[in-house]
Phi, psi and omega in degrees: 000130179255118184276354175294143173250119178274157170284313177223137166252123181254123184257108182121139186235029172276193182299327179292309183296316183289325177293318176302319180297317180301315180293319181292318180295318179293342176267013178065032175266140176285113193230141173226142177251128173264116196287335180082187184273357175222076181307130183097343176074197187296336181296339181286348176250016177267135184303312179198158182241112180247359184242022174257117186304145175104357181234089187299335179251015183077176180204148176292145181300318179296316180298317180301315183287327175295321178294321177297318178297318179298322179298316178300313182293321180295334177278355179102010181279161180247131176239125182240134174289148177143171180240147177264130180261334185197148172230131174214161185249133176235113186058242182256009185243137174270139174250121182253111183267130179261159181297337180274004177098345178289149178234125178257137177255139185208155177281330182214155180234135172244117179266120182221050189275353173072194178211145180250154176297144172276112185270171182282335179080027182263154174303143179079348185298305184296324181295334184259007173295126185088356178233041179119341179247135183214157173248012184214101181294320182291337177282316193243358185303321185294344179279000183241036177296129179062028178247172175252130184226168175229144172248130182256117181136164181223017180266192182302312183295319180299317179294316179297320179295315181298316178299316180297318184292336178293346176290341184239310187285154176279333180209142179230116170277139169246111181265113188239132185291334181248187179261011176219161176273144176275349186294158174291159186306314181300323179288324177298321181298337179293334191240333192296329182250014182279119184294343180277349186256130175243126182272137173244092189279160175051038188225155174219155180282128179244354180199151180237132183049061178299142182305136180266349176200163178301342183257006182290120180265005181088166179231166183266016173214159182289136174227345180192158171230152175253129180241152181234131177282124184289343181266308185268347184068008178291140178246142175212159181253131176253118176276129184202175183252339183212149176227126180247117183271121184226057182251018176122166178232149183245106177292140182273073186233012182304324186288349177248010175297134182087350179258312180238162178288135179236152170289167181303325180277356174108354180287148180285134179274125177232172172096000181283337176263110185296341179278336181223089189289345178261005181280139175279190184289344177256119179304132180100349174252125181241159182217149184206153174087205188288349173283353175247314188276119176247020183239304193273315176057046181237141181299320183292326178287322176298319178297318177298318175300320179297321177297316179297316180295320178297316179293318179297316181297318180298316181293320180295317179298314181299320182289329177291329181282000000 
């Protein structure tokens, strides 16, 4: 049990959480960041970042997040490794329970736990993230100029990703489990008549980098996927340079289920209080980044959300006092 009372406990160490921390620390709030199981968030598995302002030559995702962490620490902030298992309120104080048994007490909580791509769960998939496999077309698409890529999925995001990738790739396969797209009509129109896109209907990916010979020891980058037709059971290999998985995202919000209002897909609902647009349904709990946003999925937007949450939390704390 930790008897210190923090002004804010920030859960998550991606761009949203660290930006919120920077604002809170500069406002002289006693602040701690709980880093989670992927310190730095999704940007740490991005090949490179060329769309974050201030870096004319781009910057590596890991470097960007390490610099943000250093900025928090240089301002006097505390970052602790660990996972949060539960948050509950007792009187006017929130109790944040960590997996190691420690409990932090705080006046306000900022949830910035992000969301992860829903992966296929195939062998070699995780090892090749950043080496031909990605969950973010807008992050990594430009690295596939004049290459052949595949988008896995048939929903809105898959269609938007496929359309975006045609700006760079020479060919884009869309591997769709059914014989129709699940996307809304405007998103479907982006892809159905695009000459660069070839649909692989009624199919799913069953293998990554299938062996090319009995002596093939595998490679450290993607070169092909094996797909299976769900109707005919026919299997075929698609040779390509990149695979973008777009079958959904999973917000990391399980630990606040039953505490705050969530969307059906799990994102935290904010914005109902016009005075604190980043506040969740429980006063004193704020949320920012991809655990709220199910549309943009961009680091710069998450950082902006974090700034808003930091400012809202600081103002709310002062008004309670």
